[in-house]
Steps between C-alpha positions, in 0.01 A plus 500: 500500500131451421297205626154377404262469795132414456425666171774753433861609520628667814833640609687254718447710813124496446471138387341354812249236603303473824659353811191277499577355158476120525824460309680684780319359803489131408685460168176449307625578153670376186772651286710471188851622420586569136838575349505817290757608243489853356140546606369166372384227737579136424234227479219732609216270394640202691549712811148643490353154447685378809387804698141407421560134596660599830216740578245228428689251716507746788129577460550862395272659240631461146734787413409717202794402280435787259540740792813320616648522152413872480662556839818320391527702181443827688764422761755398237437816297528723808823344629748439215795280593721253311420197716229471762296289739129558437295394800124444486334459840130410537354466849175441686471874559357691793389244761436464872792394716517121491465242226151597379496704180314825464273599213678816383662330202853399413811719499721520190852642517754499216852627566834493322849478642843479341654158440847382405623216280571194714841331494527178300528287814413519867518310829200346678434338835252238612277574798336272759152639449263341249244609243153359562402361162155417640432843654226741398756737344704238312562616146363852561718811476375674813635790704539268802879497469617491860636147460705613201638801686636277777652248257655767280656670801670170582626475143647849513666422834681212327611698195224368273225667300231233533370233738356169379212312663393139511130422530340310790591167338869586468485566127669789321257792469619856426684809619358802681439673168627260239453159345786251499629276222759223523700303246514131589649245265499767230122555537359844587240458774281716725248410773138453385232744616355223718814531716389850599709752303352809346422465131772746402474686171869453422474137615227432245697666221816301580298177492354605165812648340782291645330161522508461878287229659308485827615234746431425865842545659637434850637806676845344515519507121672832564796302635551306176361710216752571225361850450244715679334822395228736613230674300290804579373814330802705606764225502393355163723189502778515760755227568580385854869466586457405869235319703574528872862377515495319167674673211392442140816598308463634152149635548320567277544150363416407141131421550447815705692714252283368218182577694630850575577561134168367373303701754686823423449458127131409520419767759666768287288408199171436685423757769155349567547127441 
């Protein structure tokens, strides 16, 4: 396995960053995860644009997107696999211990791991912790993922693959690494960005391709929605068959199945939509 670290490919055993890297010490970094199929990454331009937006929002120097693209291509060429998870990590770099950044420049790491096709449906749980839609990191894809680790561990402990959050106002927000859609009265809806979810790449494409609409939704909509599904770069569109103790028989339902079909068809014909 070969990994890109700060300007070149290295063998996995030599692919290291400093213990003083700000991404390690305080989570001062941003990242993107791209689905790859037979050495080709999906929606690369959208992901790199979001990487740049997240870096700007965090106050990091603008990443050189040409370098990032070169790094991605090099890693994909060096590590052939049928289906993968391409991870781009961009951090504040070598810095003093504490929250202050150093002046040594940013760190760029690009790595690839194997991925599997997700099942058509999954179970989720709700958690008592909230997303802060007014926080400094709202809407940014940062490496500060401790909150997600805790919530996902709870999901796994209850036989689920994802945990769903409300925001501070008790509105439906997002999962630990996914966006959530519901079908209510036959309408396909998802929380607006103002509610605090990440502007997911797959989320945006489902809105565009499947005609979903943004709507401010109470968290308890999960108790009455006719259908629920998740979107993310590795899940694509995935139906939910259980929320906590509530079963949704027949998942994926007709609206979800249509969204799954449309996404699969469009994604297959447009690798960089």
